[in-house]
C-alpha positions in Angstrom: 0.0 0.0 0.0 1.5 3.3 -1.0 2.0 5.7 1.9 2.6 9.5 2.0 5.6 11.1 3.5 3.5 12.2 6.5 2.2 8.6 7.1 5.8 7.2 6.8 7.1 9.9 9.2 4.4 9.0 11.8 5.3 5.3 11.5 9.0 5.9 11.7 8.6 8.2 14.7 6.5 5.6 16.5 9.1 3.0 15.8 11.8 5.4 17.2 9.8 6.1 20.3 9.2 2.4 21.0 12.7 1.4 20.0 11.2 -1.1 17.6 13.8 -3.7 16.4 14.1 -3.5 12.6 15.8 -5.6 10.0 17.2 -3.1 7.6 18.0 -4.2 4.0 19.2 -1.8 1.3 20.2 -2.2 -2.2 20.5 -0.4 -5.5 20.0 0.1 -8.2 20.7 -3.1 -10.2 23.2 -6.0 -10.1 24.3 -4.9 -13.6 25.3 -1.4 -12.5 28.8 -0.7 -11.3 27.5 1.4 -8.3 25.3 -1.4 -7.0 25.3 -2.5 -3.4 23.4 -4.6 -0.9 23.5 -5.0 2.9 21.4 -5.8 5.9 21.5 -5.5 9.7 19.3 -5.3 12.7 18.9 -1.9 14.5 16.5 0.8 15.7 15.5 4.3 14.3 17.7 6.9 16.0 16.8 10.0 13.9 13.9 10.8 11.6 12.8 14.0 9.8 11.3 14.9 6.5 14.8 15.0 5.1 16.7 12.2 6.8 16.5 8.8 8.3 19.1 7.2 10.5 19.1 3.6 11.9 21.8 2.3 14.1 22.7 -1.3 14.7 23.6 -3.1 17.8 27.3 -2.9 16.9 29.0 -0.4 14.6 26.5 -0.6 11.7 24.3 2.4 10.8 22.3 3.6 7.9 21.7 7.2 7.1 19.9 8.4 4.0 18.0 11.4 2.7 14.4 10.6 2.2 13.1 13.7 0.5 11.8 12.7 -2.9 11.5 9.0 -1.9 8.3 7.0 -2.2 7.0 4.7 0.6 5.1 1.4 0.6 3.7 -0.1 3.8 2.8 -3.8 4.1 1.9 -6.5 6.5 2.1 -10.3 5.9 -1.7 -10.6 6.3 -2.2 -8.2 3.3 -3.9 -10.4 0.6 -2.6 -8.2 -2.2 0.9 -9.6 -1.6 1.8 -12.4 -4.0 2.6 -15.0 -1.3 1.7 -18.7 -1.0 -0.1 -19.8 2.2 3.2 -21.3 3.5 5.1 -18.1 2.7 2.4 -15.9 4.3 2.4 -18.1 7.5 6.2 -18.0 7.8 6.4 -14.2 7.2 3.6 -13.6 9.8 5.6 -15.7 12.3 8.7 -13.5 11.9 7.5 -10.1 10.7 4.7 -7.8 11.8 5.1 -5.0 9.2 7.4 -3.5 6.6 8.1 -0.1 5.1 9.8 0.1 1.8 11.7 3.4 1.0 12.0 3.7 -2.8 14.1 6.4 -4.5 13.5 7.5 -8.1 17.0 6.4 -9.2 16.4 2.7 -8.3 17.9 2.5 -4.8 15.7 1.0 -2.1 15.6 0.2 1.6 13.3 -2.2 3.3 12.6 -1.7 7.0 11.1 -4.9 8.4 9.6 -4.9 12.0 10.6 -8.2 13.6 8.3 -10.0 16.0 9.3 -9.7 19.7 11.1 -12.7 21.2 13.0 -13.8 18.0 16.6 -14.6 18.2 19.1 -14.4 15.4 22.3 -16.3 14.8 25.1 -14.1 13.7 27.4 -15.3 11.0 
């Protein structure tokens, strides 16, 4: 579901206030482009404004990006518009409560996934 900047800011500020644990994944723009990249880590929102978003990880990881001009898409595993099998939907619902995609016009993207409480992750 497409979200406005104001809706995204309200959600990000809520996640910041609640110290919501997020899985952050970012990439862009395409594997065939020399400037492409991809990474992920777990962290919390530490700064949010209509211009910038910052998320810090449990160790030295952090993500900071300008969000003016970006698009936003909010989703939950229960959303029937998502193209998921019953098995995929059940698995996603077990691990994830919501997600917010940040999409920049030049093809870069970031997916902020809210993890269910009580989950543990094995670090590589």
